N, C-alpha and C positions, 0 to 999 in steps of 0.2 A: 552162207559160206562156212563150211564145217571147220570148227576149231580155230577160226582165224584170230579172234580177239580175246576170247575168254579162257585161255589156257593158263594153267598154273605157272607162275614165274619163279617158284622156289627152286634154287639151285640144287642139283644132285650132290650127295656126299662125294668126296674126292675118290673114294674107292669105286663108286658107281661110274664116275667119269672115266677112270682108268679102265674099268671093265668094258665100257663102250668103245674106247680107243683100241683096246686089245682085240675086241671083236672085229674091228676094221683092219687089224694086222700090225699095230704099232705099239711099242712100249712107250711109257711116259718119259720123255727125255727133256722136254721144256718144262719150266716151272708153271704150275697151274695156280696163278695168283690173281688173275683178272676177275673182277665182278661183272655181272650183267651190264651195269651202267658203264663200266670201263670198256666193255666190248662194243656197246653202242657208241661210246665216245670216240673210239678209234675210227669208225666209219664216218661219223658226223664230222670229225676233224679232217679226214681225208677228202670228204666232199667240199667242205669249207666255203660257205657263201661269202666270206670275207676275202677269199682268193679268186675263185672263178668269176663271180659277179663283178669284180673290179678289173681283173687282168684281161678278160675276153669280152668286156662290154663293147669295145670298139668293133669287134667282129659283127655283132648284131646291129649296132648303130649304122655302120657303113654298108651292111648288106641287109637292107630291109627297113631300118629305122625303128621308131617306137613300136610299130605294129609287130615287128619281129620279136620284141621283148614282151609287150603287154599281152599279146595274144599267143605268141609262140611259147613262152615259158610255161603257162599252165597246161597247154596242149602236150608239149613234149615231156614235161615232168610227170604227167599222168601216165603216159606210155612207159616211162622209165620205172614208175612205181609197179606196173604190171610185171616188168622184168624182175624187179626186186622181190616181189611176192613169189614169183616162180623159183627164184634162187633160195628164198627162205625155206621153202618146202624141201629142197635138196639139202640145205645145211642142217635141218632137223634130222633127216634120215642118215646123213653121213658127216658128223661133226669132226673134221680132221683138218690140219693145216694143209695149205695147197689144195683146198677143197675143190676148186673149179676143175683142176686137172684130175683129181681123184674121182670125182663124180663122172666125168666123161669116160674115164678108164673103166669104171665099174659098170656103166650102162652101155657103153659103145665099144669097148675093147681097147687093146693097147694102142692101136693106131690113132683112134679118136683121142685118147688121153695124151699121146705124144704131141699132136698138133695143138690141142687145147692148151697144154702146159706151156708150149713155146709162145703161142699168141698171148696168153695171159702174162707171162714173164716180160715179153717185149712191151706190152701195154703198160705194165706197172713201172718198168724202167723209164719209159717215155713220160708217163704222167708225173713221176717223181722229179724228173729233170725239168719238165715244163713248169711245174709248180715252183720249183726252186728258182728258175730263171724269172718267172713272173714276180716272185717275192723280191728278187734282186732289183728288178726294174722299179718296183714301188719303193724299195728302200732308197734307191738312188734319187728318185724324185723327192722323197721326204727330206733327204739330206740337202738337196738343192734349195728347198724351201726354208729349211732351218738355219743354214749357214751360207751367208752371202758369197763368200769367196771359194766355197767348196768346188763348184762346177768348173771354174776356170783353172784351178790349180791341180785338181786330181785328174791325171792323164790329159792335162791341157784341154779340158772340155770335150774330150772324145766320149760321147755317150755310150757307144758300143763297148769300148774297153772298160769304162766305169762299171757298167751293168755286169759285164762278164767277170770282172774281178770280184764283185759282191756275190755273184752266183757261185764262184769257187769257194769263197769264204763261208757262205751259207751251207754249201754241201759238206765242207769240212766240219762245221758246227753240228749239223744234224747227224753226221756220221759218228762223231764223238758221243753225242747223246744216246744214240742207239747201241753204243757199246756197253752201257750200264745195264744192270739187271732189269727184269721185266716190271718190278714194282715201281722203279723210277719212271719208266715209260708209261705205265698205267697212271701214275700220279699226274704226269704232264697232260695225258689225254683227258683226264677229268677236269683239269684247269681249263683246257682248250674249249670244252663245251661252254663253260660260263663266260669265257672271253668272247666267244662267237655270239652267244645270246645277248650278253650285255653290250658288246661293241656294236652289233647291228642295231639294237634298240636305241642306243645313244645317237648313232648316225641318222637314223630315221627321224628321231625327235628334232635333231638339229636342222634337218632339211625341211621340216614342217614349220618350225618356229622362227627361224632366222631370216629366210628370204622375204623380201617385201612383196613379191608376187610369185605366182605359180602358173604352170601351163594348165589348160583346160582339159577336162576328161575326154572331150572329142579329139583333141590333138594327141593325147597320150595313146588312145586306142585306135586311131585311124591314120596317123601321119606316116608317110612312106619316104624313105631316104635311100638313095642309091649312089654311094661313093665308091663302088667297086671298080669303076672303069668300064664295066660292061653296059650295053644298051638296055634301056627300059623296054616296056612292052610285055609280051608273054614271058620273056626270059626273067622278068622281075619275079613273077609268081612261081615259076618252075625251076629257076636256077639260083637267082640272087637271094631271095627270101630263105630258101632252105639252107643256104650257106650261113645265114644269120642264126639259124637254129644251133649252130656249133656252140654258142654261149651256153645254152641249157644242157646239151648233151655232154659237153666237156665238164661243166661245173659239177653236175651230179654223176660223178664217177668215183671210184675208190671205195664204194660201199661193200665190195667183196672183202674188205679188210676184216670184217667181223668173222667171216669164214676162215680166213688165214690165221686168225688168232684163236681158233677153236680149241687147240690143244693147250692154251694157256688160260682158258676161261672156265669158271665153274658152271656146271649145268649147261654146257654149250649146245646140247640138242634142243634147248629152248631159247637160251639167251642169245646165241649167235643168230638163230633164225629171226628173232625179234629185232636184233641189232641192225640187220640188213634193211628190213622194210621201214622201221621207225626212223632210221637215219635219213632215208630218202624222203619220207613223208614230212618230217619236221624241217628239213633243209629246203624242200620245195616251197613250203609256206613262208618260212623266214626269208628265203631268197627273193620270192615274188614281192613281198612287202618292201624289201630293200631296193629292188630294181624300180618299182613304181615310184618310190621316193626320189630316185635319181631322175626319172623322166619328168615328174612334176616340177622338179627344180631346174630343168634344162630350158631356161627362158631365153637363151641366146643360141639357138640351134645352128645358125650359120657359122658362128665362131667355133662351136664344137666340131663341125664338119670340115673346117678349113684345114688344108694341107700346108699352108704358109706358116712357117715357124715364127714369123714376126707377129702373126695374129693369134696363132694357137701353138705355143711352144711345147705342148704335151703330146701332140700328135692327133691326127684326125680320129674322131670318135672316142677320144679318151674320156673316161669318167672323171679324171682329175680336173679337166677343164670345167666340167659342170660344178664340181665341188669348189673350185677356186672362185667361180663367179657367184655362187650361192651363199658362201660362208665368209665370216670375218677371218682375217689371217690366223688368229689364235685357234679357232675351231676348225679351220681348214687343216692346219698342221695336226691337230688332235685326231681328226678323221684319218689322215694318212698313217699316223702311228697305230691307230686301232686296226686298220686294215693290214698293215705290214706285220703286226704282231700275230694276227690270225693266220696270215700266210705262212709265217715261220712255224707255227704249230702244225699247219697242214703239211709242210715239208717233212717234218719229223714223222708224222703219222704215215705218210706215203712210203717213206723209206722203211719203216717198221714192217708194213704189209708186204712190200717188195722183197725184203730180205727173208721173211718167213716163207714166201712162195719159192724163192730160190733154194732155200734150205730143204723144203719138202720135196721139190722136184729132183734135187741132187740126191736126196736120201733114197730115191727109187732108181738112181743110176742114169737119168736122162740128160745130164749136162756133162760135157767134157770136164774131167777133173773132179767128178762128183764126190769122190772120197774126201777131197780137200774142202769143198764148199759145204758139205753136210755135217761138218764137225761143230760142236758147241764147246764153249769154254767152261770154266769151273762155275760161272754164274748162270750156266744153262742158256747162254745167248749165242746164236749163230753168227759170231763176229766176222768170220771170213766172208760169209754171204753179204753182210752189211757193207764191207769194204768193196767187194766186187760190184755191187749195185751202184755204189757212188761213183766209182771210176767209169763204168760203162755209161752212166748218165751224163757225165762230163763230155765223153767222147761224142755222144749223140748230139750234143748241143753246140759243138764247135762251129757249125755253119752260121750260128747267130752272130759271129764276129763280122759278117758281111751284111750290108743293108741292101734291100731291093731298090730298083729305080724310083719307085713311088714313095720310098721312105718307110714303108710298112715293115714290121718285124716278121717277114715271111718265114724265116727259119723257126721262130717261136711258134707260129701257127701250124707249121709242118710237124713239129714235135707234138703239139697238142693233138693234131689229127692222128698221128701214129699211135699215141697213147689211147685215144678214144676208140679207134678202129680195133687195135689189138685186144683191148679189154672187152669190148662189147661182142666181138666175134667169138672170143673164148667163152663168154657167158652163155651164148645161145646154143653152143654145141651140146652141153649136158642137158639144157632145157629141151632141145629137139629130141634127144634120145629118151628123156623122161616121157615126153608126149608119145613117142612110139611104143613105149612099154605099156602105156595105158594103165589098166587096173592091175597089171603085174608088177608095178613099181612098189617096193617095200616102204611105204610111207612111214614117216616118223610121227612123233606125237603132235608136232605142228604141221598142218597140211592144208591144202586147198580144197579138199574134197573133190567134187566133180568139176569144179571151175578151172582146173588145169587144162581142160580140153580146149577152151578158147583163149585162156591167158597165155599159154605156151606159144600158140600160133601167132598171136598179136606181138609177143616179144620177139620172135624170129623175124617177122616181116618188118617191124619198125627198125630193127638193127640193120638189116640188109639194105634198106633204103637209105638210112643214115650214113652207112659206110661208103655207099656209092658217092654221095656228095662230098664226103671228107677226102676223097681221092682226087677231086677235081681241082683245077687251077683257081686261085682266089683273086687273081688280077690278070688283065690282058697280057702283060709282059711274060706271063708264065705259059701262054699258049704257043706251042712250037711254030705254027704257021703264021703268027702275027709278026709284022715287020719290027715291032718293038721288043721282040722276044729277048729275054736275058736269063742266063742260067741262075743268077742270084735271086731271081724272082720265082723260081720253080718251086712248087709244092712237092718236096721230095718224099712225101708220105707213100705214094704208090711205088716209087723206086725201092724204098727200103722194105715196105711190106711185101711187095711182089717179089723182090729179090730174096727176102727171107723165106717166103713160102716155096719158091723154086728150090732154094738150097735145102730146105727141110724135106721136100719131095725126093730130091736126088739122094740125100743122105739116108732117108728111110729105105729106099729101094736098094741102095748099094750096101748098106751096112746095118742100120738100126733094126730092121725087121728080123734080123738073124739073132739078135741078142736081147732086145728090149721086150719085156713081157708085162709091163705095167707096174703097178705098185708092188713093192717087195714087203713081205712080212718080216717084222723084226721081233715078233713075239708069237709063241704058240698058244 
């Protein structure tokens, strides 16, 4: 594979970075203070194995069981790595903020860029909201374990209101953090890497050393569980198990953050490219070790699967139940704190990435009120875009105030689905156009050589199949023709994604195509 691993990692001088940016049509407005490690760190933090592996563990446990995790994780993460490698080649050729949209515009024209940009923005907004809500849920559980009277007194034991309150406070906190200059955000991203590495290592060691017994290898790699409410049989393999793959596909998202921070990174034509694929590679390995540790420690699977709050107060499929059974009270609380801390770092990283995308997309006039959202303050931070992303994320998560009939957080998984669908669809559009250009593509210093021919196609097919499943109902009460149908159980991802695409189609034909020409040059 040509130039994949052995390219120089020396950052280019600042003037060289600015020359590359100017060649793409933009003047240097954001502060270029991020190192290559910091660029990797922002994507590694946005992926966050301490977030996705904890908050969506139940999705895989209830839809497939251990086999959906032990077999599904390495399978799906390998396919995601192929997507990441395809994107790294694009990042090297075009190192600019809002890279996904810019690449699609450059390779496929203004229309392709318009749809890509909106899908990417919607995906980032939803991912940021879902990570913040997941962190709030874990923080709430941590407080319940640490303070005996907390649960009954705070909102009189209403779990939904408690979680939503913490969700709002976390959103406010990461918003304030993202209002500081880029050096502060870079500093926190660097700390986040070591928190994730050290935290995951401690949790794995605790789950190896403390429990008196562990599950067998055979159980971990072959056990099947179906708590979805749907029937077994062929539907297990072709419907239920793929729903469980949401754990992997959702966890390993946000790696496009390296591209969105290109204009703030030294030598981005190399460092951003490497930040994308390295963040996926190391997260896939670390996440798999962590998940296997959970499965080997799950010695009471019936309790973990129970929907009865008297038997399992943490909810069916919750990894918290496994940790509670496997660890002493002290180490159980430590584990919750480590996970919650990692999730808070992830929240901040996701908002940083989202705000840079909104800033770049507004800079090219694609968002209503673009002149307002594309402004930066004296610290060179797009603070208005930061605030907008936070407010929209809160509005998207309002349905989480209602619980589905089976007690599952349907609204949370819907936001997860929206984020995953939006992000991955936006990623494959420039990949598709790169494949169509073939040898006419102006490859950068970091490239795939001839391997793009099969990698790009694999990336597109995997994404389309994944998105199909993420649009499907995740419980019987969400199926319209079922007698137990309830609107609060509905996966509203297809409603929001479909409605958004329809709106964009109408808007494009009635107005946008008359004035939107793609990226605007801000420097000659």
